[in-house]
N, C-alpha and C positions, 0 to 999 in steps of 0.2 A: 103455408109450408106444411108438408106432410109430416106425420109423426115420425121422428127419428129414434133410433135405438141408442145413439151416443151423441155427445156434444163435445166440442173442442174449442179451446182458445188458440187462435193463431196470432203470432207475434211478429211485428216488423216496425220499421220506422214509417212515418206517414208517406214518404215518397214511394217506397216499395209496396205499402198496402194499397196505394192508389193504383199501382200497376197490377196488383192482384185483382182488384175490382175491374179494371179496364180490360185485361186480357183473360180473366176467368181462370187464372192459374195461381196456385200457391206452391212455392218450392223451397226446399232445404238441401243441404249437403249431407249425403250419407246418413239419411234419417231412417232408423229402424222402425219408427212409429208410423210413418205415412202408409205403409202397406196394411196397417190395421184399420185405417179410416175407410168408411164405406159410403157409397152413394146414398144420399138422403140424410146423412148425419148433419147435425146443426153446427154452425160456426159462429164464433164471436171474434171480432177483430179487436186486438189490443195494440194500441200505439205506445211503444215503450217509453219514449222520451216525454210524452205527454201524460203518461200514467192514466190513460183513458181507454174506456170501451167505446169504440167508434163505429161499430157496424155489426150487422148480423147477416148470415147467409146459410147456404147449404152446399154440401159436396155434390158435384155433378158428374165426376169421373174419378174412378179409383186410381190408385197408384200407377205411375208410369215414369219412364226415364225420357228426358228431352234436354238437349244442350243448346236450344235456341236461346240467345241472349234476350232476357226480358228485364232482369232485376239489376239494380245498382249494387255494386259490391261483390259480385260473384255470379256464377252460372246457376247455382242451386238446381241441379238436374233432377233430383228426386222430387216428383210433382204429383199433385192432385188437381182435378178440375173443380172449380168453385163458381158459385153465383153469390156475389157479395154486394150488399148495399152499404157503401161506405159513406158516413156522414162527415160534413165539414167539422173542423175542430170545435167551432163554437156550439155545435149541437151534440157533441160527444158528452159522455158522463165521466166525471172524475172517478176513477176506480175506488178511491178511498171512501166515497159516499156509500158504496154498496158491499165492500169486502166483508164486513161483519155479518152480512146476511147470507153470504155464499159458503156452501159446505167445503169447497176445496181450499178456502183460505181461513176458515174459522179458527181463531185461537193461534194463528201462526204470525209471528212478528215478521218473518222473512218470506211472506207468501210470494213476493216478486221473484225470488230465486227459483221457484218452481216453473217459471216461464222462460228461463234462460235458453232452453233447447229449441225455441221457436214454435212449439206446439204442446198443448197440455190437455189431456182428457179431463172433463169436468162432468158432474152430474147434470142430467137434463134439467132438473129443477133449478140449478144455477143459471143455465141458459135462459130459462123462462123469467127469472128475476131480472137479469140484465136486459132482456128483450123488453120487459114491461117498463123499465126505467129509461130505455131509449125512446119509447113512444111518448 
């Protein structure tokens, strides 16, 4: 992976995250953050019901609108292109094992609340810690 300027956690259920990996697209509804994401930025896949980090990737295409049905539960027309390596649940890491090491969650009892919007900017160092634990 090339050196990114930013890193992001993207959030979905396993079914939709599988679609993200398969189609190379991450989408949300009316998301003001996606236009700030840039090609080459790092991504971490977070599966919300599993409370797990389940993959890493990079942004391949900047923000665009598309209403092609891909995802379960909605159109999610605000999109970015991605390359995502999604791991099976058995190879994912339980987020609780690393949250104390991550700057974005350090000292926060309700760190999961910061992931409610579907995407969250994190320090690149946090990405590297998660990446190391996934290998």
